[in-house]
C-alpha positions in Angstrom: -16.8 -63.5 -18.1 -15.5 -65.8 -15.3 -12.4 -66.7 -17.3 -11.6 -63.0 -17.8 -12.0 -62.3 -14.0 -9.7 -65.3 -13.2 -7.1 -63.9 -15.7 -7.3 -60.4 -14.2 -7.1 -61.6 -10.6 -4.1 -63.8 -11.5 -2.3 -60.9 -13.2 -3.1 -58.6 -10.3 -1.8 -61.2 -7.9 1.5 -61.4 -9.8 1.9 -57.6 -9.8 1.0 -57.3 -6.2 3.3 -60.0 -5.1 6.3 -58.7 -7.1 5.8 -55.1 -6.1 4.5 -55.7 -2.6 1.1 -54.0 -3.2 -2.2 -54.8 -1.7 -4.8 -54.2 -4.4 -8.5 -53.8 -3.5 -11.4 -53.3 -5.9 -14.8 -53.0 -4.3 -17.6 -52.8 -6.7 -20.3 -51.9 -4.1 -18.6 -48.6 -3.2 -16.7 -48.1 -6.4 -13.3 -48.0 -4.6 -10.1 -48.8 -6.5 -7.3 -48.7 -4.0 -3.7 -49.9 -3.9 -2.2 -50.2 -0.4 1.6 -49.8 -0.4 2.3 -51.4 3.0 6.0 -50.6 3.1 6.4 -46.8 3.7 9.8 -46.4 2.1 8.4 -48.1 -1.0 5.6 -45.6 -1.2 8.0 -42.7 -1.0 10.3 -44.2 -3.6 7.4 -44.6 -6.0 5.8 -41.1 -5.4 7.6 -37.8 -5.0 4.3 -35.8 -4.9 1.6 -36.9 -2.5 -1.0 -35.6 -0.1 -1.3 -36.3 3.6 -4.5 -36.9 5.5 -4.9 -37.1 9.3 -6.7 -40.2 10.5 -8.4 -40.9 13.8 -6.2 -43.8 14.6 -3.6 -44.1 17.4 -1.3 -46.5 15.7 -1.4 -45.0 12.2 -2.5 -41.4 12.5 -1.6 -40.3 9.0 -2.2 -41.5 5.4 0.0 -40.6 2.5 -1.8 -40.9 -0.8 -1.8 -40.2 -4.5 -4.8 -40.6 -6.9 -4.0 -41.5 -10.5 -6.8 -42.0 -13.0 -9.3 -42.9 -10.3 -7.0 -45.3 -8.5 -5.9 -44.4 -5.0 -2.4 -45.5 -3.9 -1.8 -45.1 -0.2 0.4 -45.9 2.8 -0.5 -45.6 6.4 2.1 -43.8 8.6 3.0 -44.0 12.2 3.8 -40.7 14.0 7.5 -41.6 13.7 7.2 -42.3 9.9 5.4 -39.1 9.4 8.2 -37.2 11.1 10.8 -39.1 9.2 9.4 -38.9 5.7 7.0 -35.9 5.6 8.3 -33.3 8.1 11.9 -33.8 6.9 10.9 -32.9 3.3 8.6 -30.0 4.2 
């Protein structure tokens, strides 16, 4: 089992490094999330997405897509929201 976990983590690390993803799997709350920290990468990967308002001054919006139980998301500043979301609305 340990060897399988090591192999999976190494493979995920390679994917995350090459694609600039931050991958989180939290067994205690069942979360499977992939943070796409570069906003333009998120919008290149996903043409359809949802937007959620967040109670955060620096990043008041979250763009996200859920695929087969895995949430891909990017946090947006007000400026990024206006640039990427309002432009396409």
